[in-house]
ZAMARGU-4260 file (C-alpha; in steps of 0.2 Angstrom, whole numbers, plus 5000, padded with zeros to 4 digits):
<rodrens>
0) 5001/5317/5223 | 5003/5317/5204 | 5020/5313/5205 | 5016/5296/5214 | 5000/5293/5203
5) 5011/5295/5186 | 5025/5283/5194 | 5012/5270/5199 | 5005/5270/5181 | 5023/5266/5174
10) 5026/5254/5186 | 5011/5244/5181 | 5012/5248/5164 | 5029/5241/5165 | 5024/5224/5172
15) 5013/5222/5163 | 5022/5226/5147 | 5033/5210/5154 | 5021/5200/5158 | 5015/5201/5140
20) 5033/5197/5137 | 5037/5182/5146 | 5018/5177/5138 | 5024/5178/5122 | 5041/5170/5125
25) 5032/5156/5133 | 5019/5153/5120 | 5033/5153/5106 | 5043/5141/5115 | 5027/5131/5117
30) 5023/5131/5098 | 5041/5126/5094 | 5040/5110/5106 | 5021/5107/5099 | 5028/5109/5081
35) 5043/5097/5088 | 5032/5084/5093 | 5021/5083/5078 | 5037/5079/5068 | 5043/5068/5078
40) 5027/5058/5077 | 5024/5062/5057 | 5044/5055/5058 | 5038/5039/5067 | 5022/5037/5058
45) 5033/5038/5041 | 5045/5024/5048 | 5032/5012/5055 | 5022/5012/5037 | 5038/5009/5030
50) 5040/4997/5039 | 5022/4989/5039 | 5024/4989/5020 | 5041/4981/5020 | 5032/4968/5028
55) 5017/4966/5019 | 5028/4965/5001 | 5038/4952/5010 | 5020/4942/5013 | 5014/4947/4996
60) 5031/4940/4988 | 5031/4922/4998 | 5013/4921/4993 | 5012/4926/4977 | 5030/4919/4971
65) 5031/4903/4980 | 5017/4899/4990 | 5002/4900/4979 | 5010/4893/4963 | 5018/4877/4971
70) 5000/4874/4982 | 4991/4875/4966 | 5002/4862/4958 | 5000/4851/4972 | 4980/4851/4969
75) 4985/4847/4948 | 4995/4835/4954 | 4983/4827/4967 | 4970/4824/4952 | 4982/4821/4938
80) 4991/4806/4946 | 4976/4797/4948 | 4972/4798/4927 | 4987/4786/4925 | 4986/4766/4924
85) 5002/4763/4930 | 4999/4775/4946 | 4980/4772/4949 | 4969/4758/4948 | 4954/4769/4947
90) 4963/4776/4931 | 4952/4772/4915 | 4963/4775/4901 | 4974/4760/4894 | 4994/4756/4900
95) 4998/4761/4884 | 4994/4779/4885 | 5004/4780/4904 | 5020/4788/4896 | 5010/4801/4886
100) 5001/4805/4902 | 5016/4808/4913 | 5027/4815/4903 | 5016/4828/4896 | 5006/4829/4912
105) 5010/4822/4930 | 5032/4824/4927 | 5030/4841/4919 | 5018/4848/4933 | 5033/4841/4943
110) 5046/4850/4935 | 5037/4866/4936 | 5036/4863/4955 | 5053/4859/4958 | 5056/4875/4947
115) 5046/4887/4957 | 5056/4879/4973 | 5073/4883/4965 | 5071/4901/4959 | 5061/4905/4974
120) 5068/4897/4990 | 5078/4913/4995 | 5060/4923/4997 | 5054/4911/5012 | 5057/4909/5031
125) 5060/4890/5029 | 5063/4880/5045 | 5069/4861/5045 | 5051/4855/5045 | 5048/4863/5029
130) 5067/4859/5022 | 5064/4841/5026 | 5048/4839/5015 | 5058/4850/5001 | 5073/4837/5002
135) 5061/4822/5001 | 5049/4830/4987 | 5063/4833/4975 | 5069/4816/4980 | 5053/4807/4974
140) 5053/4817/4959 | 5071/4816/4953 | 5068/4797/4956 | 5051/4798/4946 | 5063/4804/4931
145) 5077/4794/4931 | 5061/4779/4933 | 5054/4785/4920 | 5069/4785/4910 | 5080/4770/4912
150) 5074/4755/4902 | 5074/4740/4914 | 5066/4749/4929 | 5054/4760/4920 | 5038/4748/4923
155) 5043/4751/4942 | 5035/4765/4954 | 5046/4778/4964 | 5037/4771/4980 | 5044/4753/4974
160) 5062/4761/4974 | 5062/4770/4988 | 5056/4786/4981 | 5039/4789/4989 | 5029/4806/4989
165) 5032/4814/5005 | 5012/4814/5010 | 5014/4829/5023 | 5020/4839/5009 | 5002/4847/5005
170) 4999/4852/5022 | 5015/4859/5027 | 5012/4872/5012 | 4995/4874/5015 | 4997/4877/5033
175) 5010/4890/5029 | 5002/4900/5019 | 4986/4901/5029 | 5001/4908/5044 | 5004/4921/5028
180) 4986/4925/5023 | 4981/4928/5041 | 4997/4937/5045 | 4994/4949/5029 | 4977/4951/5032
185) 4982/4953/5053 | 4992/4969/5050 | 4980/4977/5034 | 4964/4976/5049 | 4978/4984/5062
190) 4982/4998/5049 | 4965/5002/5045 | 4959/5004/5061 | 4975/5013/5066 | 4969/5025/5051
195) 4950/5024/5058 | 4957/5033/5075 | 4970/5043/5070 | 4957/5052/5056 | 4944/5051/5071
200) 4958/5062/5080 | 4961/5074/5067 | 4941/5077/5064 | 4936/5080/5084 | 4953/5095/5086
205) 4951/5103/5070
</rodrens>
C-alpha cells in the first residue's frame, strides 16, 4: 500500500510538472505572438503616419507656394485694373497717369503671377482645364506687355487684339484651392479622431 501511494504521488507531481511546462511554453509563445503583433501594428502606424505626413506636406506646398499667392494676386488685379483710365471707365485718374498705374502696379502684379506659375507648376496636380486657363492667362499677359511696349498699338487693350483676360481663371484657382483646404482639414480631423480612439483604448487597457 505504501509503495502504491508513493507511486501515485510521483505520478501526480510528474503530471503537474508537465502541465506547468506546457503552460509555461504556451505562455511564452503567446507573449511572442502578442509582441510580434504589437510591432507589426506599430510599423503599420508609422507607415500610415509617414504617408499621411507626405500627403499633408504636399498639400501645404501646393497651397502656400502656388494657390495662395496666385489667388491673392488675382484679387489684387481685380482692384488694380479699375484704377487704369484706359482699362476702366470708373477710374478717377487722368489718362496721363495710365502708364504709371499699369507699369508699376497692374503689369507688375501680372508678372508676379506668371513667375509663381513658372516656378511652382511642378508642385500641383494639373489637369486639362487648369492647363488651358493658365495658357490663356499667360497669352493675355504676354499680349498685354507687347501692346504696351509697341508704339503703334499702345493705345489698344489686350481684348482689342485677341488677348482677353480669362474670366474663369479666378474661379478655377479658387475651386482647386478650396478642395485642397478641405482635403487637408479632413485628413487632420481623421487623424485626430484616430488618436483619440487609440489613446482611449490604451487608457482602458492600462
